[in-house]
KOLVOTI-431950 format. One record per residue (C-alpha): residue number from 1; x, z, y; residue in three letters. Coordinates in steps of 0.02 Angstrom, whole numbers, always signed. Layout:
! KOLVOTI-431950
{node NUM,{X,Z,Y},ala},
...
This chain:
! KOLVOTI-431950
{node 1,{-2335,+6837,+1188},met},
{node 2,{-2310,+6959,+1338},ile},
{node 3,{-2131,+6993,+1290},leu},
{node 4,{-2096,+6799,+1272},ile},
{node 5,{-2173,+6755,+1443},ala},
{node 6,{-2064,+6870,+1533},arg},
{node 7,{-1903,+6825,+1448},leu},
{node 8,{-1857,+6688,+1562},val},
{node 9,{-1666,+6648,+1577},ala},
{node 10,{-1566,+6534,+1697},ala},
{node 11,{-1389,+6556,+1637},cys},
{node 12,{-1258,+6526,+1777},leu},
{node 13,{-1119,+6409,+1707},leu},
{node 14,{-1005,+6400,+1860},phe},
{node 15,{-1019,+6424,+2055},val},
{node 16,{-884,+6367,+2176},val},
{node 17,{-898,+6376,+2355},ala},
{node 18,{-919,+6214,+2439},val},
{node 19,{-853,+6199,+2622},pro},
{node 20,{-946,+6089,+2745},pro},
{node 21,{-933,+5903,+2671},ala},
{node 22,{-853,+5777,+2797},ser},
{node 23,{-979,+5679,+2919},ala},
{node 24,{-1090,+5551,+2804},ala},
{node 25,{-1069,+5368,+2828},phe},
{node 26,{-1143,+5312,+2984},glu},
{node 27,{-1227,+5135,+2969},thr},
{node 28,{-1269,+5034,+3109},arg},
{node 29,{-1399,+4952,+3006},ala},
{node 30,{-1579,+4996,+3045},gly},
{node 31,{-1604,+5026,+2868},ser},
{node 32,{-1494,+5043,+2723},ala},
{node 33,{-1467,+5086,+2538},trp},
{node 34,{-1298,+5106,+2431},val},
{node 35,{-1295,+5147,+2246},tyr},
{node 36,{-1160,+5165,+2123},asp},
{node 37,{-1218,+5066,+1969},val},
{node 38,{-1094,+5143,+1854},thr},
{node 39,{-1159,+5334,+1861},thr},
{node 40,{-1328,+5292,+1945},gly},
{node 41,{-1278,+5376,+2106},thr},
{node 42,{-1361,+5360,+2264},glu},
{node 43,{-1235,+5359,+2405},leu},
{node 44,{-1339,+5315,+2552},leu},
{node 45,{-1518,+5313,+2603},asn},
{node 46,{-1559,+5279,+2777},lys},
{node 47,{-1745,+5235,+2800},ala},
{node 48,{-1718,+5149,+2629},ala},
{node 49,{-1914,+5166,+2580},asp},
{node 50,{-1974,+5085,+2738},val},
{node 51,{-2070,+4911,+2700},pro},
{node 52,{-1991,+4777,+2820},leu},
{node 53,{-1983,+4606,+2831},pro},
{node 54,{-1863,+4546,+2700},pro},
{node 55,{-1829,+4356,+2762},ala},
{node 56,{-1736,+4270,+2626},ser},
{node 57,{-1674,+4419,+2533},met},
{node 58,{-1842,+4418,+2450},ser},
{node 59,{-1786,+4258,+2355},lys},
{node 60,{-1720,+4381,+2240},leu},
{node 61,{-1887,+4413,+2174},met},
{node 62,{-1922,+4224,+2157},thr},
{node 63,{-1757,+4217,+2056},leu},
{node 64,{-1805,+4364,+1945},asn},
{node 65,{-1977,+4276,+1902},met},
{node 66,{-1864,+4119,+1866},leu},
{node 67,{-1738,+4211,+1760},phe},
{node 68,{-1888,+4290,+1655},glu},
{node 69,{-1962,+4134,+1624},ala},
{node 70,{-1787,+4065,+1558},leu},
{node 71,{-1777,+4228,+1443},arg},
{node 72,{-1935,+4200,+1377},asp},
{node 73,{-1910,+4006,+1327},gly},
{node 74,{-2047,+3951,+1452},arg},
{node 75,{-1915,+3846,+1541},val},
{node 76,{-1725,+3794,+1502},ser},
{node 77,{-1597,+3760,+1615},met},
{node 78,{-1622,+3578,+1597},asp},
{node 79,{-1808,+3578,+1627},thr},
{node 80,{-1856,+3470,+1775},arg},
{node 81,{-1995,+3515,+1917},phe},
{node 82,{-2081,+3407,+2023},gly},
{node 83,{-2072,+3407,+2214},val},
{node 84,{-2228,+3417,+2315},ser},
{node 85,{-2256,+3348,+2484},ala},
{node 86,{-2278,+3530,+2540},arg},
{node 87,{-2114,+3590,+2459},ala},
{node 88,{-2019,+3442,+2536},ala},
{node 89,{-2090,+3489,+2715},ala},
{node 90,{-2032,+3666,+2705},met},
{node 91,{-1913,+3709,+2870},gly},
{node 92,{-1788,+3834,+2891},gly},
{node 93,{-1643,+3825,+2750},ser},
{node 94,{-1668,+3689,+2630},thr},
{node 95,{-1577,+3588,+2489},met},
{node 96,{-1646,+3437,+2561},tyr},
{node 97,{-1768,+3390,+2426},leu},
{node 98,{-1900,+3240,+2444},asp},
{node 99,{-2053,+3197,+2331},glu},
{node 100,{-1933,+3073,+2238},arg},
{node 101,{-1825,+3215,+2164},asp},
{node 102,{-1845,+3296,+2013},arg},
{node 103,{-1716,+3443,+2019},pro},
{node 104,{-1664,+3548,+1855},thr},
{node 105,{-1694,+3729,+1856},val},
{node 106,{-1507,+3754,+1851},glu},
{node 107,{-1501,+3650,+2021},glu},
{node 108,{-1635,+3750,+2090},leu},
{node 109,{-1553,+3925,+2052},ile},
{node 110,{-1403,+3853,+2144},gln},
{node 111,{-1494,+3781,+2288},gly},
{node 112,{-1589,+3946,+2304},ile},
{node 113,{-1440,+4052,+2298},ile},
{node 114,{-1304,+3958,+2389},val},
{node 115,{-1412,+3849,+2508},met},
{node 116,{-1557,+3985,+2524},ser},
{node 117,{-1673,+3831,+2504},gly},
{node 118,{-1844,+3864,+2555},asn},
{node 119,{-1905,+3702,+2479},asp},
{node 120,{-1820,+3763,+2313},ala},
{node 121,{-1927,+3907,+2301},cys},
{node 122,{-2096,+3827,+2337},val},
{node 123,{-2043,+3712,+2193},val},
{node 124,{-2005,+3856,+2066},val},
{node 125,{-2165,+3931,+2122},ala},
{node 126,{-2268,+3768,+2098},glu},
{node 127,{-2177,+3735,+1945},gly},
{node 128,{-2213,+3893,+1861},leu},
{node 129,{-2379,+3951,+1930},ala},
{node 130,{-2446,+3787,+2002},gly},
{node 131,{-2458,+3850,+2168},ser},
{node 132,{-2356,+3953,+2302},glu},
{node 133,{-2525,+4066,+2318},asp},
{node 134,{-2543,+4092,+2139},ala},
{node 135,{-2352,+4131,+2133},phe},
{node 136,{-2354,+4267,+2259},ala},
{node 137,{-2504,+4351,+2160},arg},
{node 138,{-2391,+4346,+2024},leu},
{node 139,{-2239,+4410,+2112},met},
{node 140,{-2355,+4564,+2176},asn},
{node 141,{-2412,+4599,+1986},gln},
{node 142,{-2227,+4599,+1930},arg},
{node 143,{-2163,+4710,+2069},ala},
{node 144,{-2287,+4836,+2038},ala},
{node 145,{-2243,+4843,+1843},ala},
{node 146,{-2054,+4854,+1896},leu},
{node 147,{-2093,+4991,+2012},gly},
{node 148,{-2044,+4908,+2167},leu},
{node 149,{-2176,+5022,+2256},glu},
{node 150,{-2139,+4959,+2437},asp},
{node 151,{-2149,+4778,+2417},ser},
{node 152,{-2280,+4651,+2459},thr},
{node 153,{-2270,+4461,+2442},phe},
{node 154,{-2356,+4321,+2515},ala},
{node 155,{-2245,+4177,+2475},asn},
{node 156,{-2093,+4130,+2370},ala},
{node 157,{-1961,+4108,+2508},ser},
{node 158,{-1980,+4246,+2631},gly},
{node 159,{-2062,+4138,+2763},trp},
{node 160,{-2110,+4250,+2895},pro},
{node 161,{-2285,+4322,+2856},asp},
{node 162,{-2367,+4497,+2892},pro},
{node 163,{-2392,+4527,+2704},asn},
{node 164,{-2209,+4491,+2657},gln},
{node 165,{-2115,+4653,+2651},arg},
{node 166,{-1991,+4738,+2553},met},
{node 167,{-1889,+4899,+2575},ser},
{node 168,{-1706,+4899,+2569},thr},
{node 169,{-1727,+5028,+2411},his},
{node 170,{-1845,+4899,+2323},asp},
{node 171,{-1711,+4748,+2359},leu},
{node 172,{-1576,+4859,+2291},gly},
{node 173,{-1678,+4899,+2136},lys},
{node 174,{-1715,+4727,+2117},leu},
{node 175,{-1528,+4683,+2137},ala},
{node 176,{-1476,+4806,+2006},val},
{node 177,{-1601,+4733,+1879},arg},
{node 178,{-1538,+4550,+1908},leu},
{node 179,{-1355,+4603,+1876},ile},
{node 180,{-1397,+4712,+1718},thr},
{node 181,{-1542,+4611,+1642},glu},
{node 182,{-1481,+4444,+1671},phe},
{node 183,{-1297,+4438,+1664},pro},
{node 184,{-1282,+4266,+1598},glu},
{node 185,{-1342,+4194,+1762},tyr},
{node 186,{-1266,+4322,+1888},tyr},
{node 187,{-1105,+4211,+1899},gly},
{node 188,{-1221,+4102,+2014},tyr},
{node 189,{-1224,+4233,+2165},phe},
{node 190,{-1034,+4207,+2171},ser},
{node 191,{-1031,+4022,+2187},glu},
{node 192,{-965,+3971,+2377},lys},
{node 193,{-1031,+3800,+2388},glu},
{node 194,{-1163,+3690,+2315},phe},
{node 195,{-1240,+3525,+2388},ala},
{node 196,{-1403,+3453,+2293},phe},
{node 197,{-1341,+3260,+2254},asp},
{node 198,{-1206,+3267,+2384},gly},
{node 199,{-1329,+3306,+2525},arg},
{node 200,{-1328,+3421,+2671},ala},
{node 201,{-1140,+3444,+2700},pro},
{node 202,{-1182,+3575,+2834},gln},
{node 203,{-1290,+3686,+2717},asn},
{node 204,{-1180,+3681,+2564},arg},
{node 205,{-1090,+3858,+2598},phe},
{node 206,{-1150,+4017,+2544},asn},
{node 207,{-1186,+4126,+2691},arg},
{node 208,{-1119,+4294,+2583},asn},
{node 209,{-980,+4347,+2710},pro},
{node 210,{-904,+4440,+2590},leu},
{node 211,{-866,+4324,+2442},leu},
{node 212,{-676,+4268,+2442},gly},
{node 213,{-602,+4426,+2536},leu},
{node 214,{-538,+4500,+2378},gly},
{node 215,{-637,+4672,+2391},ile},
{node 216,{-732,+4619,+2220},gly},
{node 217,{-892,+4551,+2309},ala},
{node 218,{-991,+4434,+2196},asp},
{node 219,{-1172,+4437,+2257},gly},
{node 220,{-1309,+4434,+2296},leu},
{node 221,{-1420,+4362,+2453},lys},
{node 222,{-1417,+4361,+2636},thr},
{node 223,{-1566,+4353,+2758},gly},
{node 224,{-1620,+4326,+2940},his},
{node 225,{-1757,+4291,+3040},thr},
{node 226,{-1802,+4342,+3215},val},
{node 227,{-1913,+4485,+3168},glu},
{node 228,{-1802,+4538,+3021},ala},
{node 229,{-1636,+4522,+3103},gly},
{node 230,{-1484,+4496,+2989},tyr},
{node 231,{-1480,+4562,+2819},gly},
{node 232,{-1383,+4567,+2660},leu},
{node 233,{-1423,+4626,+2478},val},
{node 234,{-1221,+4653,+2409},gly},
{node 235,{-1136,+4704,+2256},ser},
{node 236,{-954,+4730,+2229},ala},
{node 237,{-845,+4776,+2070},ala},
{node 238,{-689,+4878,+2072},gln},
{node 239,{-611,+4933,+1923},gly},
{node 240,{-742,+5013,+1806},asp},
{node 241,{-874,+5046,+1955},arg},
{node 242,{-998,+4931,+2030},arg},
{node 243,{-1091,+4967,+2191},ile},
{node 244,{-1256,+4883,+2252},val},
{node 245,{-1303,+4892,+2432},phe},
{node 246,{-1439,+4843,+2553},val},
{node 247,{-1426,+4838,+2741},ile},
{node 248,{-1554,+4763,+2857},ala},
{node 249,{-1604,+4737,+3049},gly},
{node 250,{-1430,+4692,+3106},leu},
{node 251,{-1410,+4610,+3267},glu},
{node 252,{-1285,+4468,+3224},ser},
{node 253,{-1193,+4370,+3073},glu},
{node 254,{-1031,+4458,+3136},lys},
{node 255,{-1116,+4644,+3138},ala},
{node 256,{-1176,+4588,+2963},arg},
{node 257,{-1027,+4544,+2905},ala},
{node 258,{-916,+4693,+2974},asp},
{node 259,{-1053,+4830,+2923},glu},
{node 260,{-1056,+4759,+2739},ala},
{node 261,{-862,+4760,+2716},glu},
{node 262,{-857,+4943,+2787},arg},
{node 263,{-989,+4992,+2668},ile},
{node 264,{-889,+4926,+2530},val},
{node 265,{-729,+5015,+2585},asn},
{node 266,{-808,+5167,+2606},trp},
{node 267,{-908,+5174,+2446},ala},
{node 268,{-743,+5146,+2338},phe},
{node 269,{-618,+5243,+2442},arg},
{node 270,{-726,+5397,+2470},gln},
{node 271,{-788,+5437,+2291},phe},
{node 272,{-707,+5448,+2132},val},
{node 273,{-777,+5463,+1956},glu},
{node 274,{-738,+5610,+1851},lys},
{node 275,{-786,+5679,+1685},thr},
{node 276,{-836,+5868,+1715},val},
{node 277,{-903,+5893,+1532},val},
{node 278,{-805,+5823,+1378},pro},
{node 279,{-900,+5776,+1226},arg},
{node 280,{-957,+5926,+1119},gly},
{node 281,{-914,+6061,+1239},arg},
{node 282,{-1034,+6211,+1237},arg},
{node 283,{-1100,+6257,+1404},ile},
{node 284,{-1177,+6416,+1357},thr},
{node 285,{-1286,+6488,+1216},thr},
{node 286,{-1464,+6548,+1210},ala},
{node 287,{-1548,+6685,+1117},asp},
{node 288,{-1658,+6631,+958},val},
{node 289,{-1822,+6711,+917},trp},
{node 290,{-1846,+6756,+731},met},
{node 291,{-1701,+6652,+678},gly},
{node 292,{-1567,+6655,+540},glu},
{node 293,{-1442,+6658,+687},gln},
{node 294,{-1471,+6758,+843},ala},
{node 295,{-1399,+6628,+953},gln},
{node 296,{-1381,+6450,+975},val},
{node 297,{-1247,+6348,+1074},gly},
{node 298,{-1310,+6226,+1204},leu},
{node 299,{-1209,+6050,+1239},ile},
{node 300,{-1231,+5892,+1316},thr},
{node 301,{-1273,+5750,+1192},pro},
{node 302,{-1142,+5639,+1290},glu},
{node 303,{-990,+5666,+1389},pro},
{node 304,{-1044,+5694,+1578},val},
{node 305,{-964,+5591,+1708},ser},
{node 306,{-1010,+5588,+1887},leu},
{node 307,{-960,+5537,+2065},leu},
{node 308,{-883,+5656,+2180},leu},
{node 309,{-818,+5647,+2351},pro},
{node 310,{-640,+5602,+2348},ala},
{node 311,{-587,+5766,+2439},leu},
{node 312,{-708,+5881,+2361},gln},
{node 313,{-694,+5819,+2174},gln},
{node 314,{-673,+6002,+2113},asp},
{node 315,{-798,+6074,+2211},glu},
{node 316,{-983,+6081,+2138},met},
{node 317,{-1122,+6203,+2083},val},
{node 318,{-1180,+6194,+1897},ala},
{node 319,{-1314,+6292,+1815},gln},
{node 320,{-1376,+6293,+1647},ala},
{node 321,{-1572,+6311,+1653},val},
{node 322,{-1678,+6348,+1516},tyr},
{node 323,{-1837,+6467,+1467},thr},
{node 324,{-1796,+6575,+1316},gly},
{node 325,{-1779,+6653,+1198},pro},
{node 326,{-1824,+6501,+1080},phe},
{node 327,{-1932,+6523,+919},glu},
{node 328,{-1846,+6468,+755},ala},
{node 329,{-1824,+6341,+678},pro},
{node 330,{-1725,+6240,+809},ile},
{node 331,{-1655,+6075,+746},glu},
{node 332,{-1482,+6000,+800},gln},
{node 333,{-1494,+5897,+941},gly},
{node 334,{-1666,+5964,+1004},gln},
{node 335,{-1674,+5965,+1198},gln},
{node 336,{-1685,+6157,+1246},leu},
{node 337,{-1643,+6142,+1449},gly},
{node 338,{-1549,+6053,+1572},glu},
{node 339,{-1387,+6064,+1661},leu},
{node 340,{-1412,+6040,+1860},val},
{node 341,{-1256,+5992,+1949},ile},
{node 342,{-1261,+5997,+2137},gln},
{node 343,{-1126,+5902,+2237},arg},
{node 344,{-1115,+5920,+2428},glu},
{node 345,{-1200,+5758,+2512},gly},
{node 346,{-1257,+5688,+2346},leu},
{node 347,{-1417,+5709,+2235},pro},
{node 348,{-1429,+5839,+2104},asp},
{node 349,{-1379,+5764,+1935},met},
{node 350,{-1482,+5831,+1795},arg},
{node 351,{-1416,+5813,+1615},val},
{node 352,{-1515,+5871,+1449},pro},
{node 353,{-1449,+6019,+1352},leu},
{node 354,{-1476,+6005,+1174},val},
{node 355,{-1451,+6130,+1023},ala},
{node 356,{-1265,+6116,+953},glu},
{node 357,{-1322,+6160,+773},lys},
{node 358,{-1489,+6182,+683},ala},
{node 359,{-1559,+6357,+673},val},
{node 360,{-1680,+6397,+534},gly},
{node 361,{-1811,+6535,+509},lys},
{node 362,{-1731,+6705,+474},gly},
{node 363,{-1779,+6800,+322},gly},
{node 364,{-1843,+6986,+311},phe},
{node 365,{-1682,+7057,+393},val},
{node 366,{-1676,+6953,+550},pro},
{node 367,{-1849,+6975,+571},arg},
{node 368,{-1831,+7170,+558},leu},
{node 369,{-1700,+7158,+684},lys},
{node 370,{-1817,+7062,+801},thr},
{node 371,{-1945,+7184,+781},ala},
{node 372,{-1840,+7337,+821},ala},
{node 373,{-1773,+7248,+975},arg},
{node 374,{-1963,+7231,+1022},val},
{node 375,{-1996,+7419,+998},leu},
{node 376,{-1838,+7458,+1106},ile},
{node 377,{-1889,+7335,+1241},ser},
{node 378,{-2069,+7413,+1243},asp},
{node 379,{-1988,+7587,+1252},trp},
{node 380,{-1894,+7540,+1383},met},
{node 381,{-2013,+7462,+1492},gly},
{node 382,{-1999,+7300,+1572},asp},
{node 383,{-1823,+7280,+1554},ala},
{node 384,{-1790,+7120,+1463},pro},
{node 385,{-1708,+7118,+1300},val},
{node 386,{-1614,+6947,+1306},phe},
{node 387,{-1494,+6928,+1472},gln},
């Protein structure tokens, strides 16, 4: 027990000196979060966990609730909802519903995404939960279950309320969920124009300033109130990569549009995806205690691809970290440690290290050799046997 406790190994794989990185992206947004969906890499975090008034960007949570109802079969795209006097009286951006209308779920999705319809959100809330207050309670419960730790909801539309708060990080996580969990509905976010029953020609255009610029932008939702400023939850895909970004607290529509385009260009042009560990490559070996073999190879279960700064893609620090020696038997594929990769200006990436092959318990001779090494170690004092 004493011997095993003191034999802690941290094997260095490779170390390359990293020069100072170029200046990080400076955003004019008060809060921002940028995320590479393909590699799971956070590219930018500026006050991203601060709860803020989300304005209409919080409509993404209402859409999530509606998409979940569609997935569960509780409603269909052809289901029609009634319009209450309360819904019809909603101000701000609307799809101009009145109490005689019975819009379909599909029309309400389009009305929320393209027209940012506050009335459409109330119709959905009442149609799914009976009242908007009850729907808000369900939104809070679901947000907690989804890990949206900095979000609270008082209504379905983002109408100003001191209890309506979301962080840009939560908005981004929600956007990633909508893209990955509900691809069958994501296409609605790129629709540029919709007018319910031919009404409201002045409000029929999607406010997302990036759609149609040819930079791969295809969603998600703008937001604006006096308190919140101008914000945008956006996503763009170029080649095999997709990014999601959220900006909030900008002073004008133009500032929002300019900042969003700057972020998309920066995210795609200043980072490259690179495979740094091919499939099956042995990273290092670890000693085995009382095994039929003295060592076992450590590999990653899958090839390792990660995002790197374009001008520093060969500069990183990586360590294979484990506690050993490992007592036999060891199963093939059993996790024994981690490969920790450090990149300048980006979060560390941690990848499991698993046993390359199975190692069974040793017979008499391996056990005799192990005992001899223990005796030698005790005779030499505290110097570890395995290095």
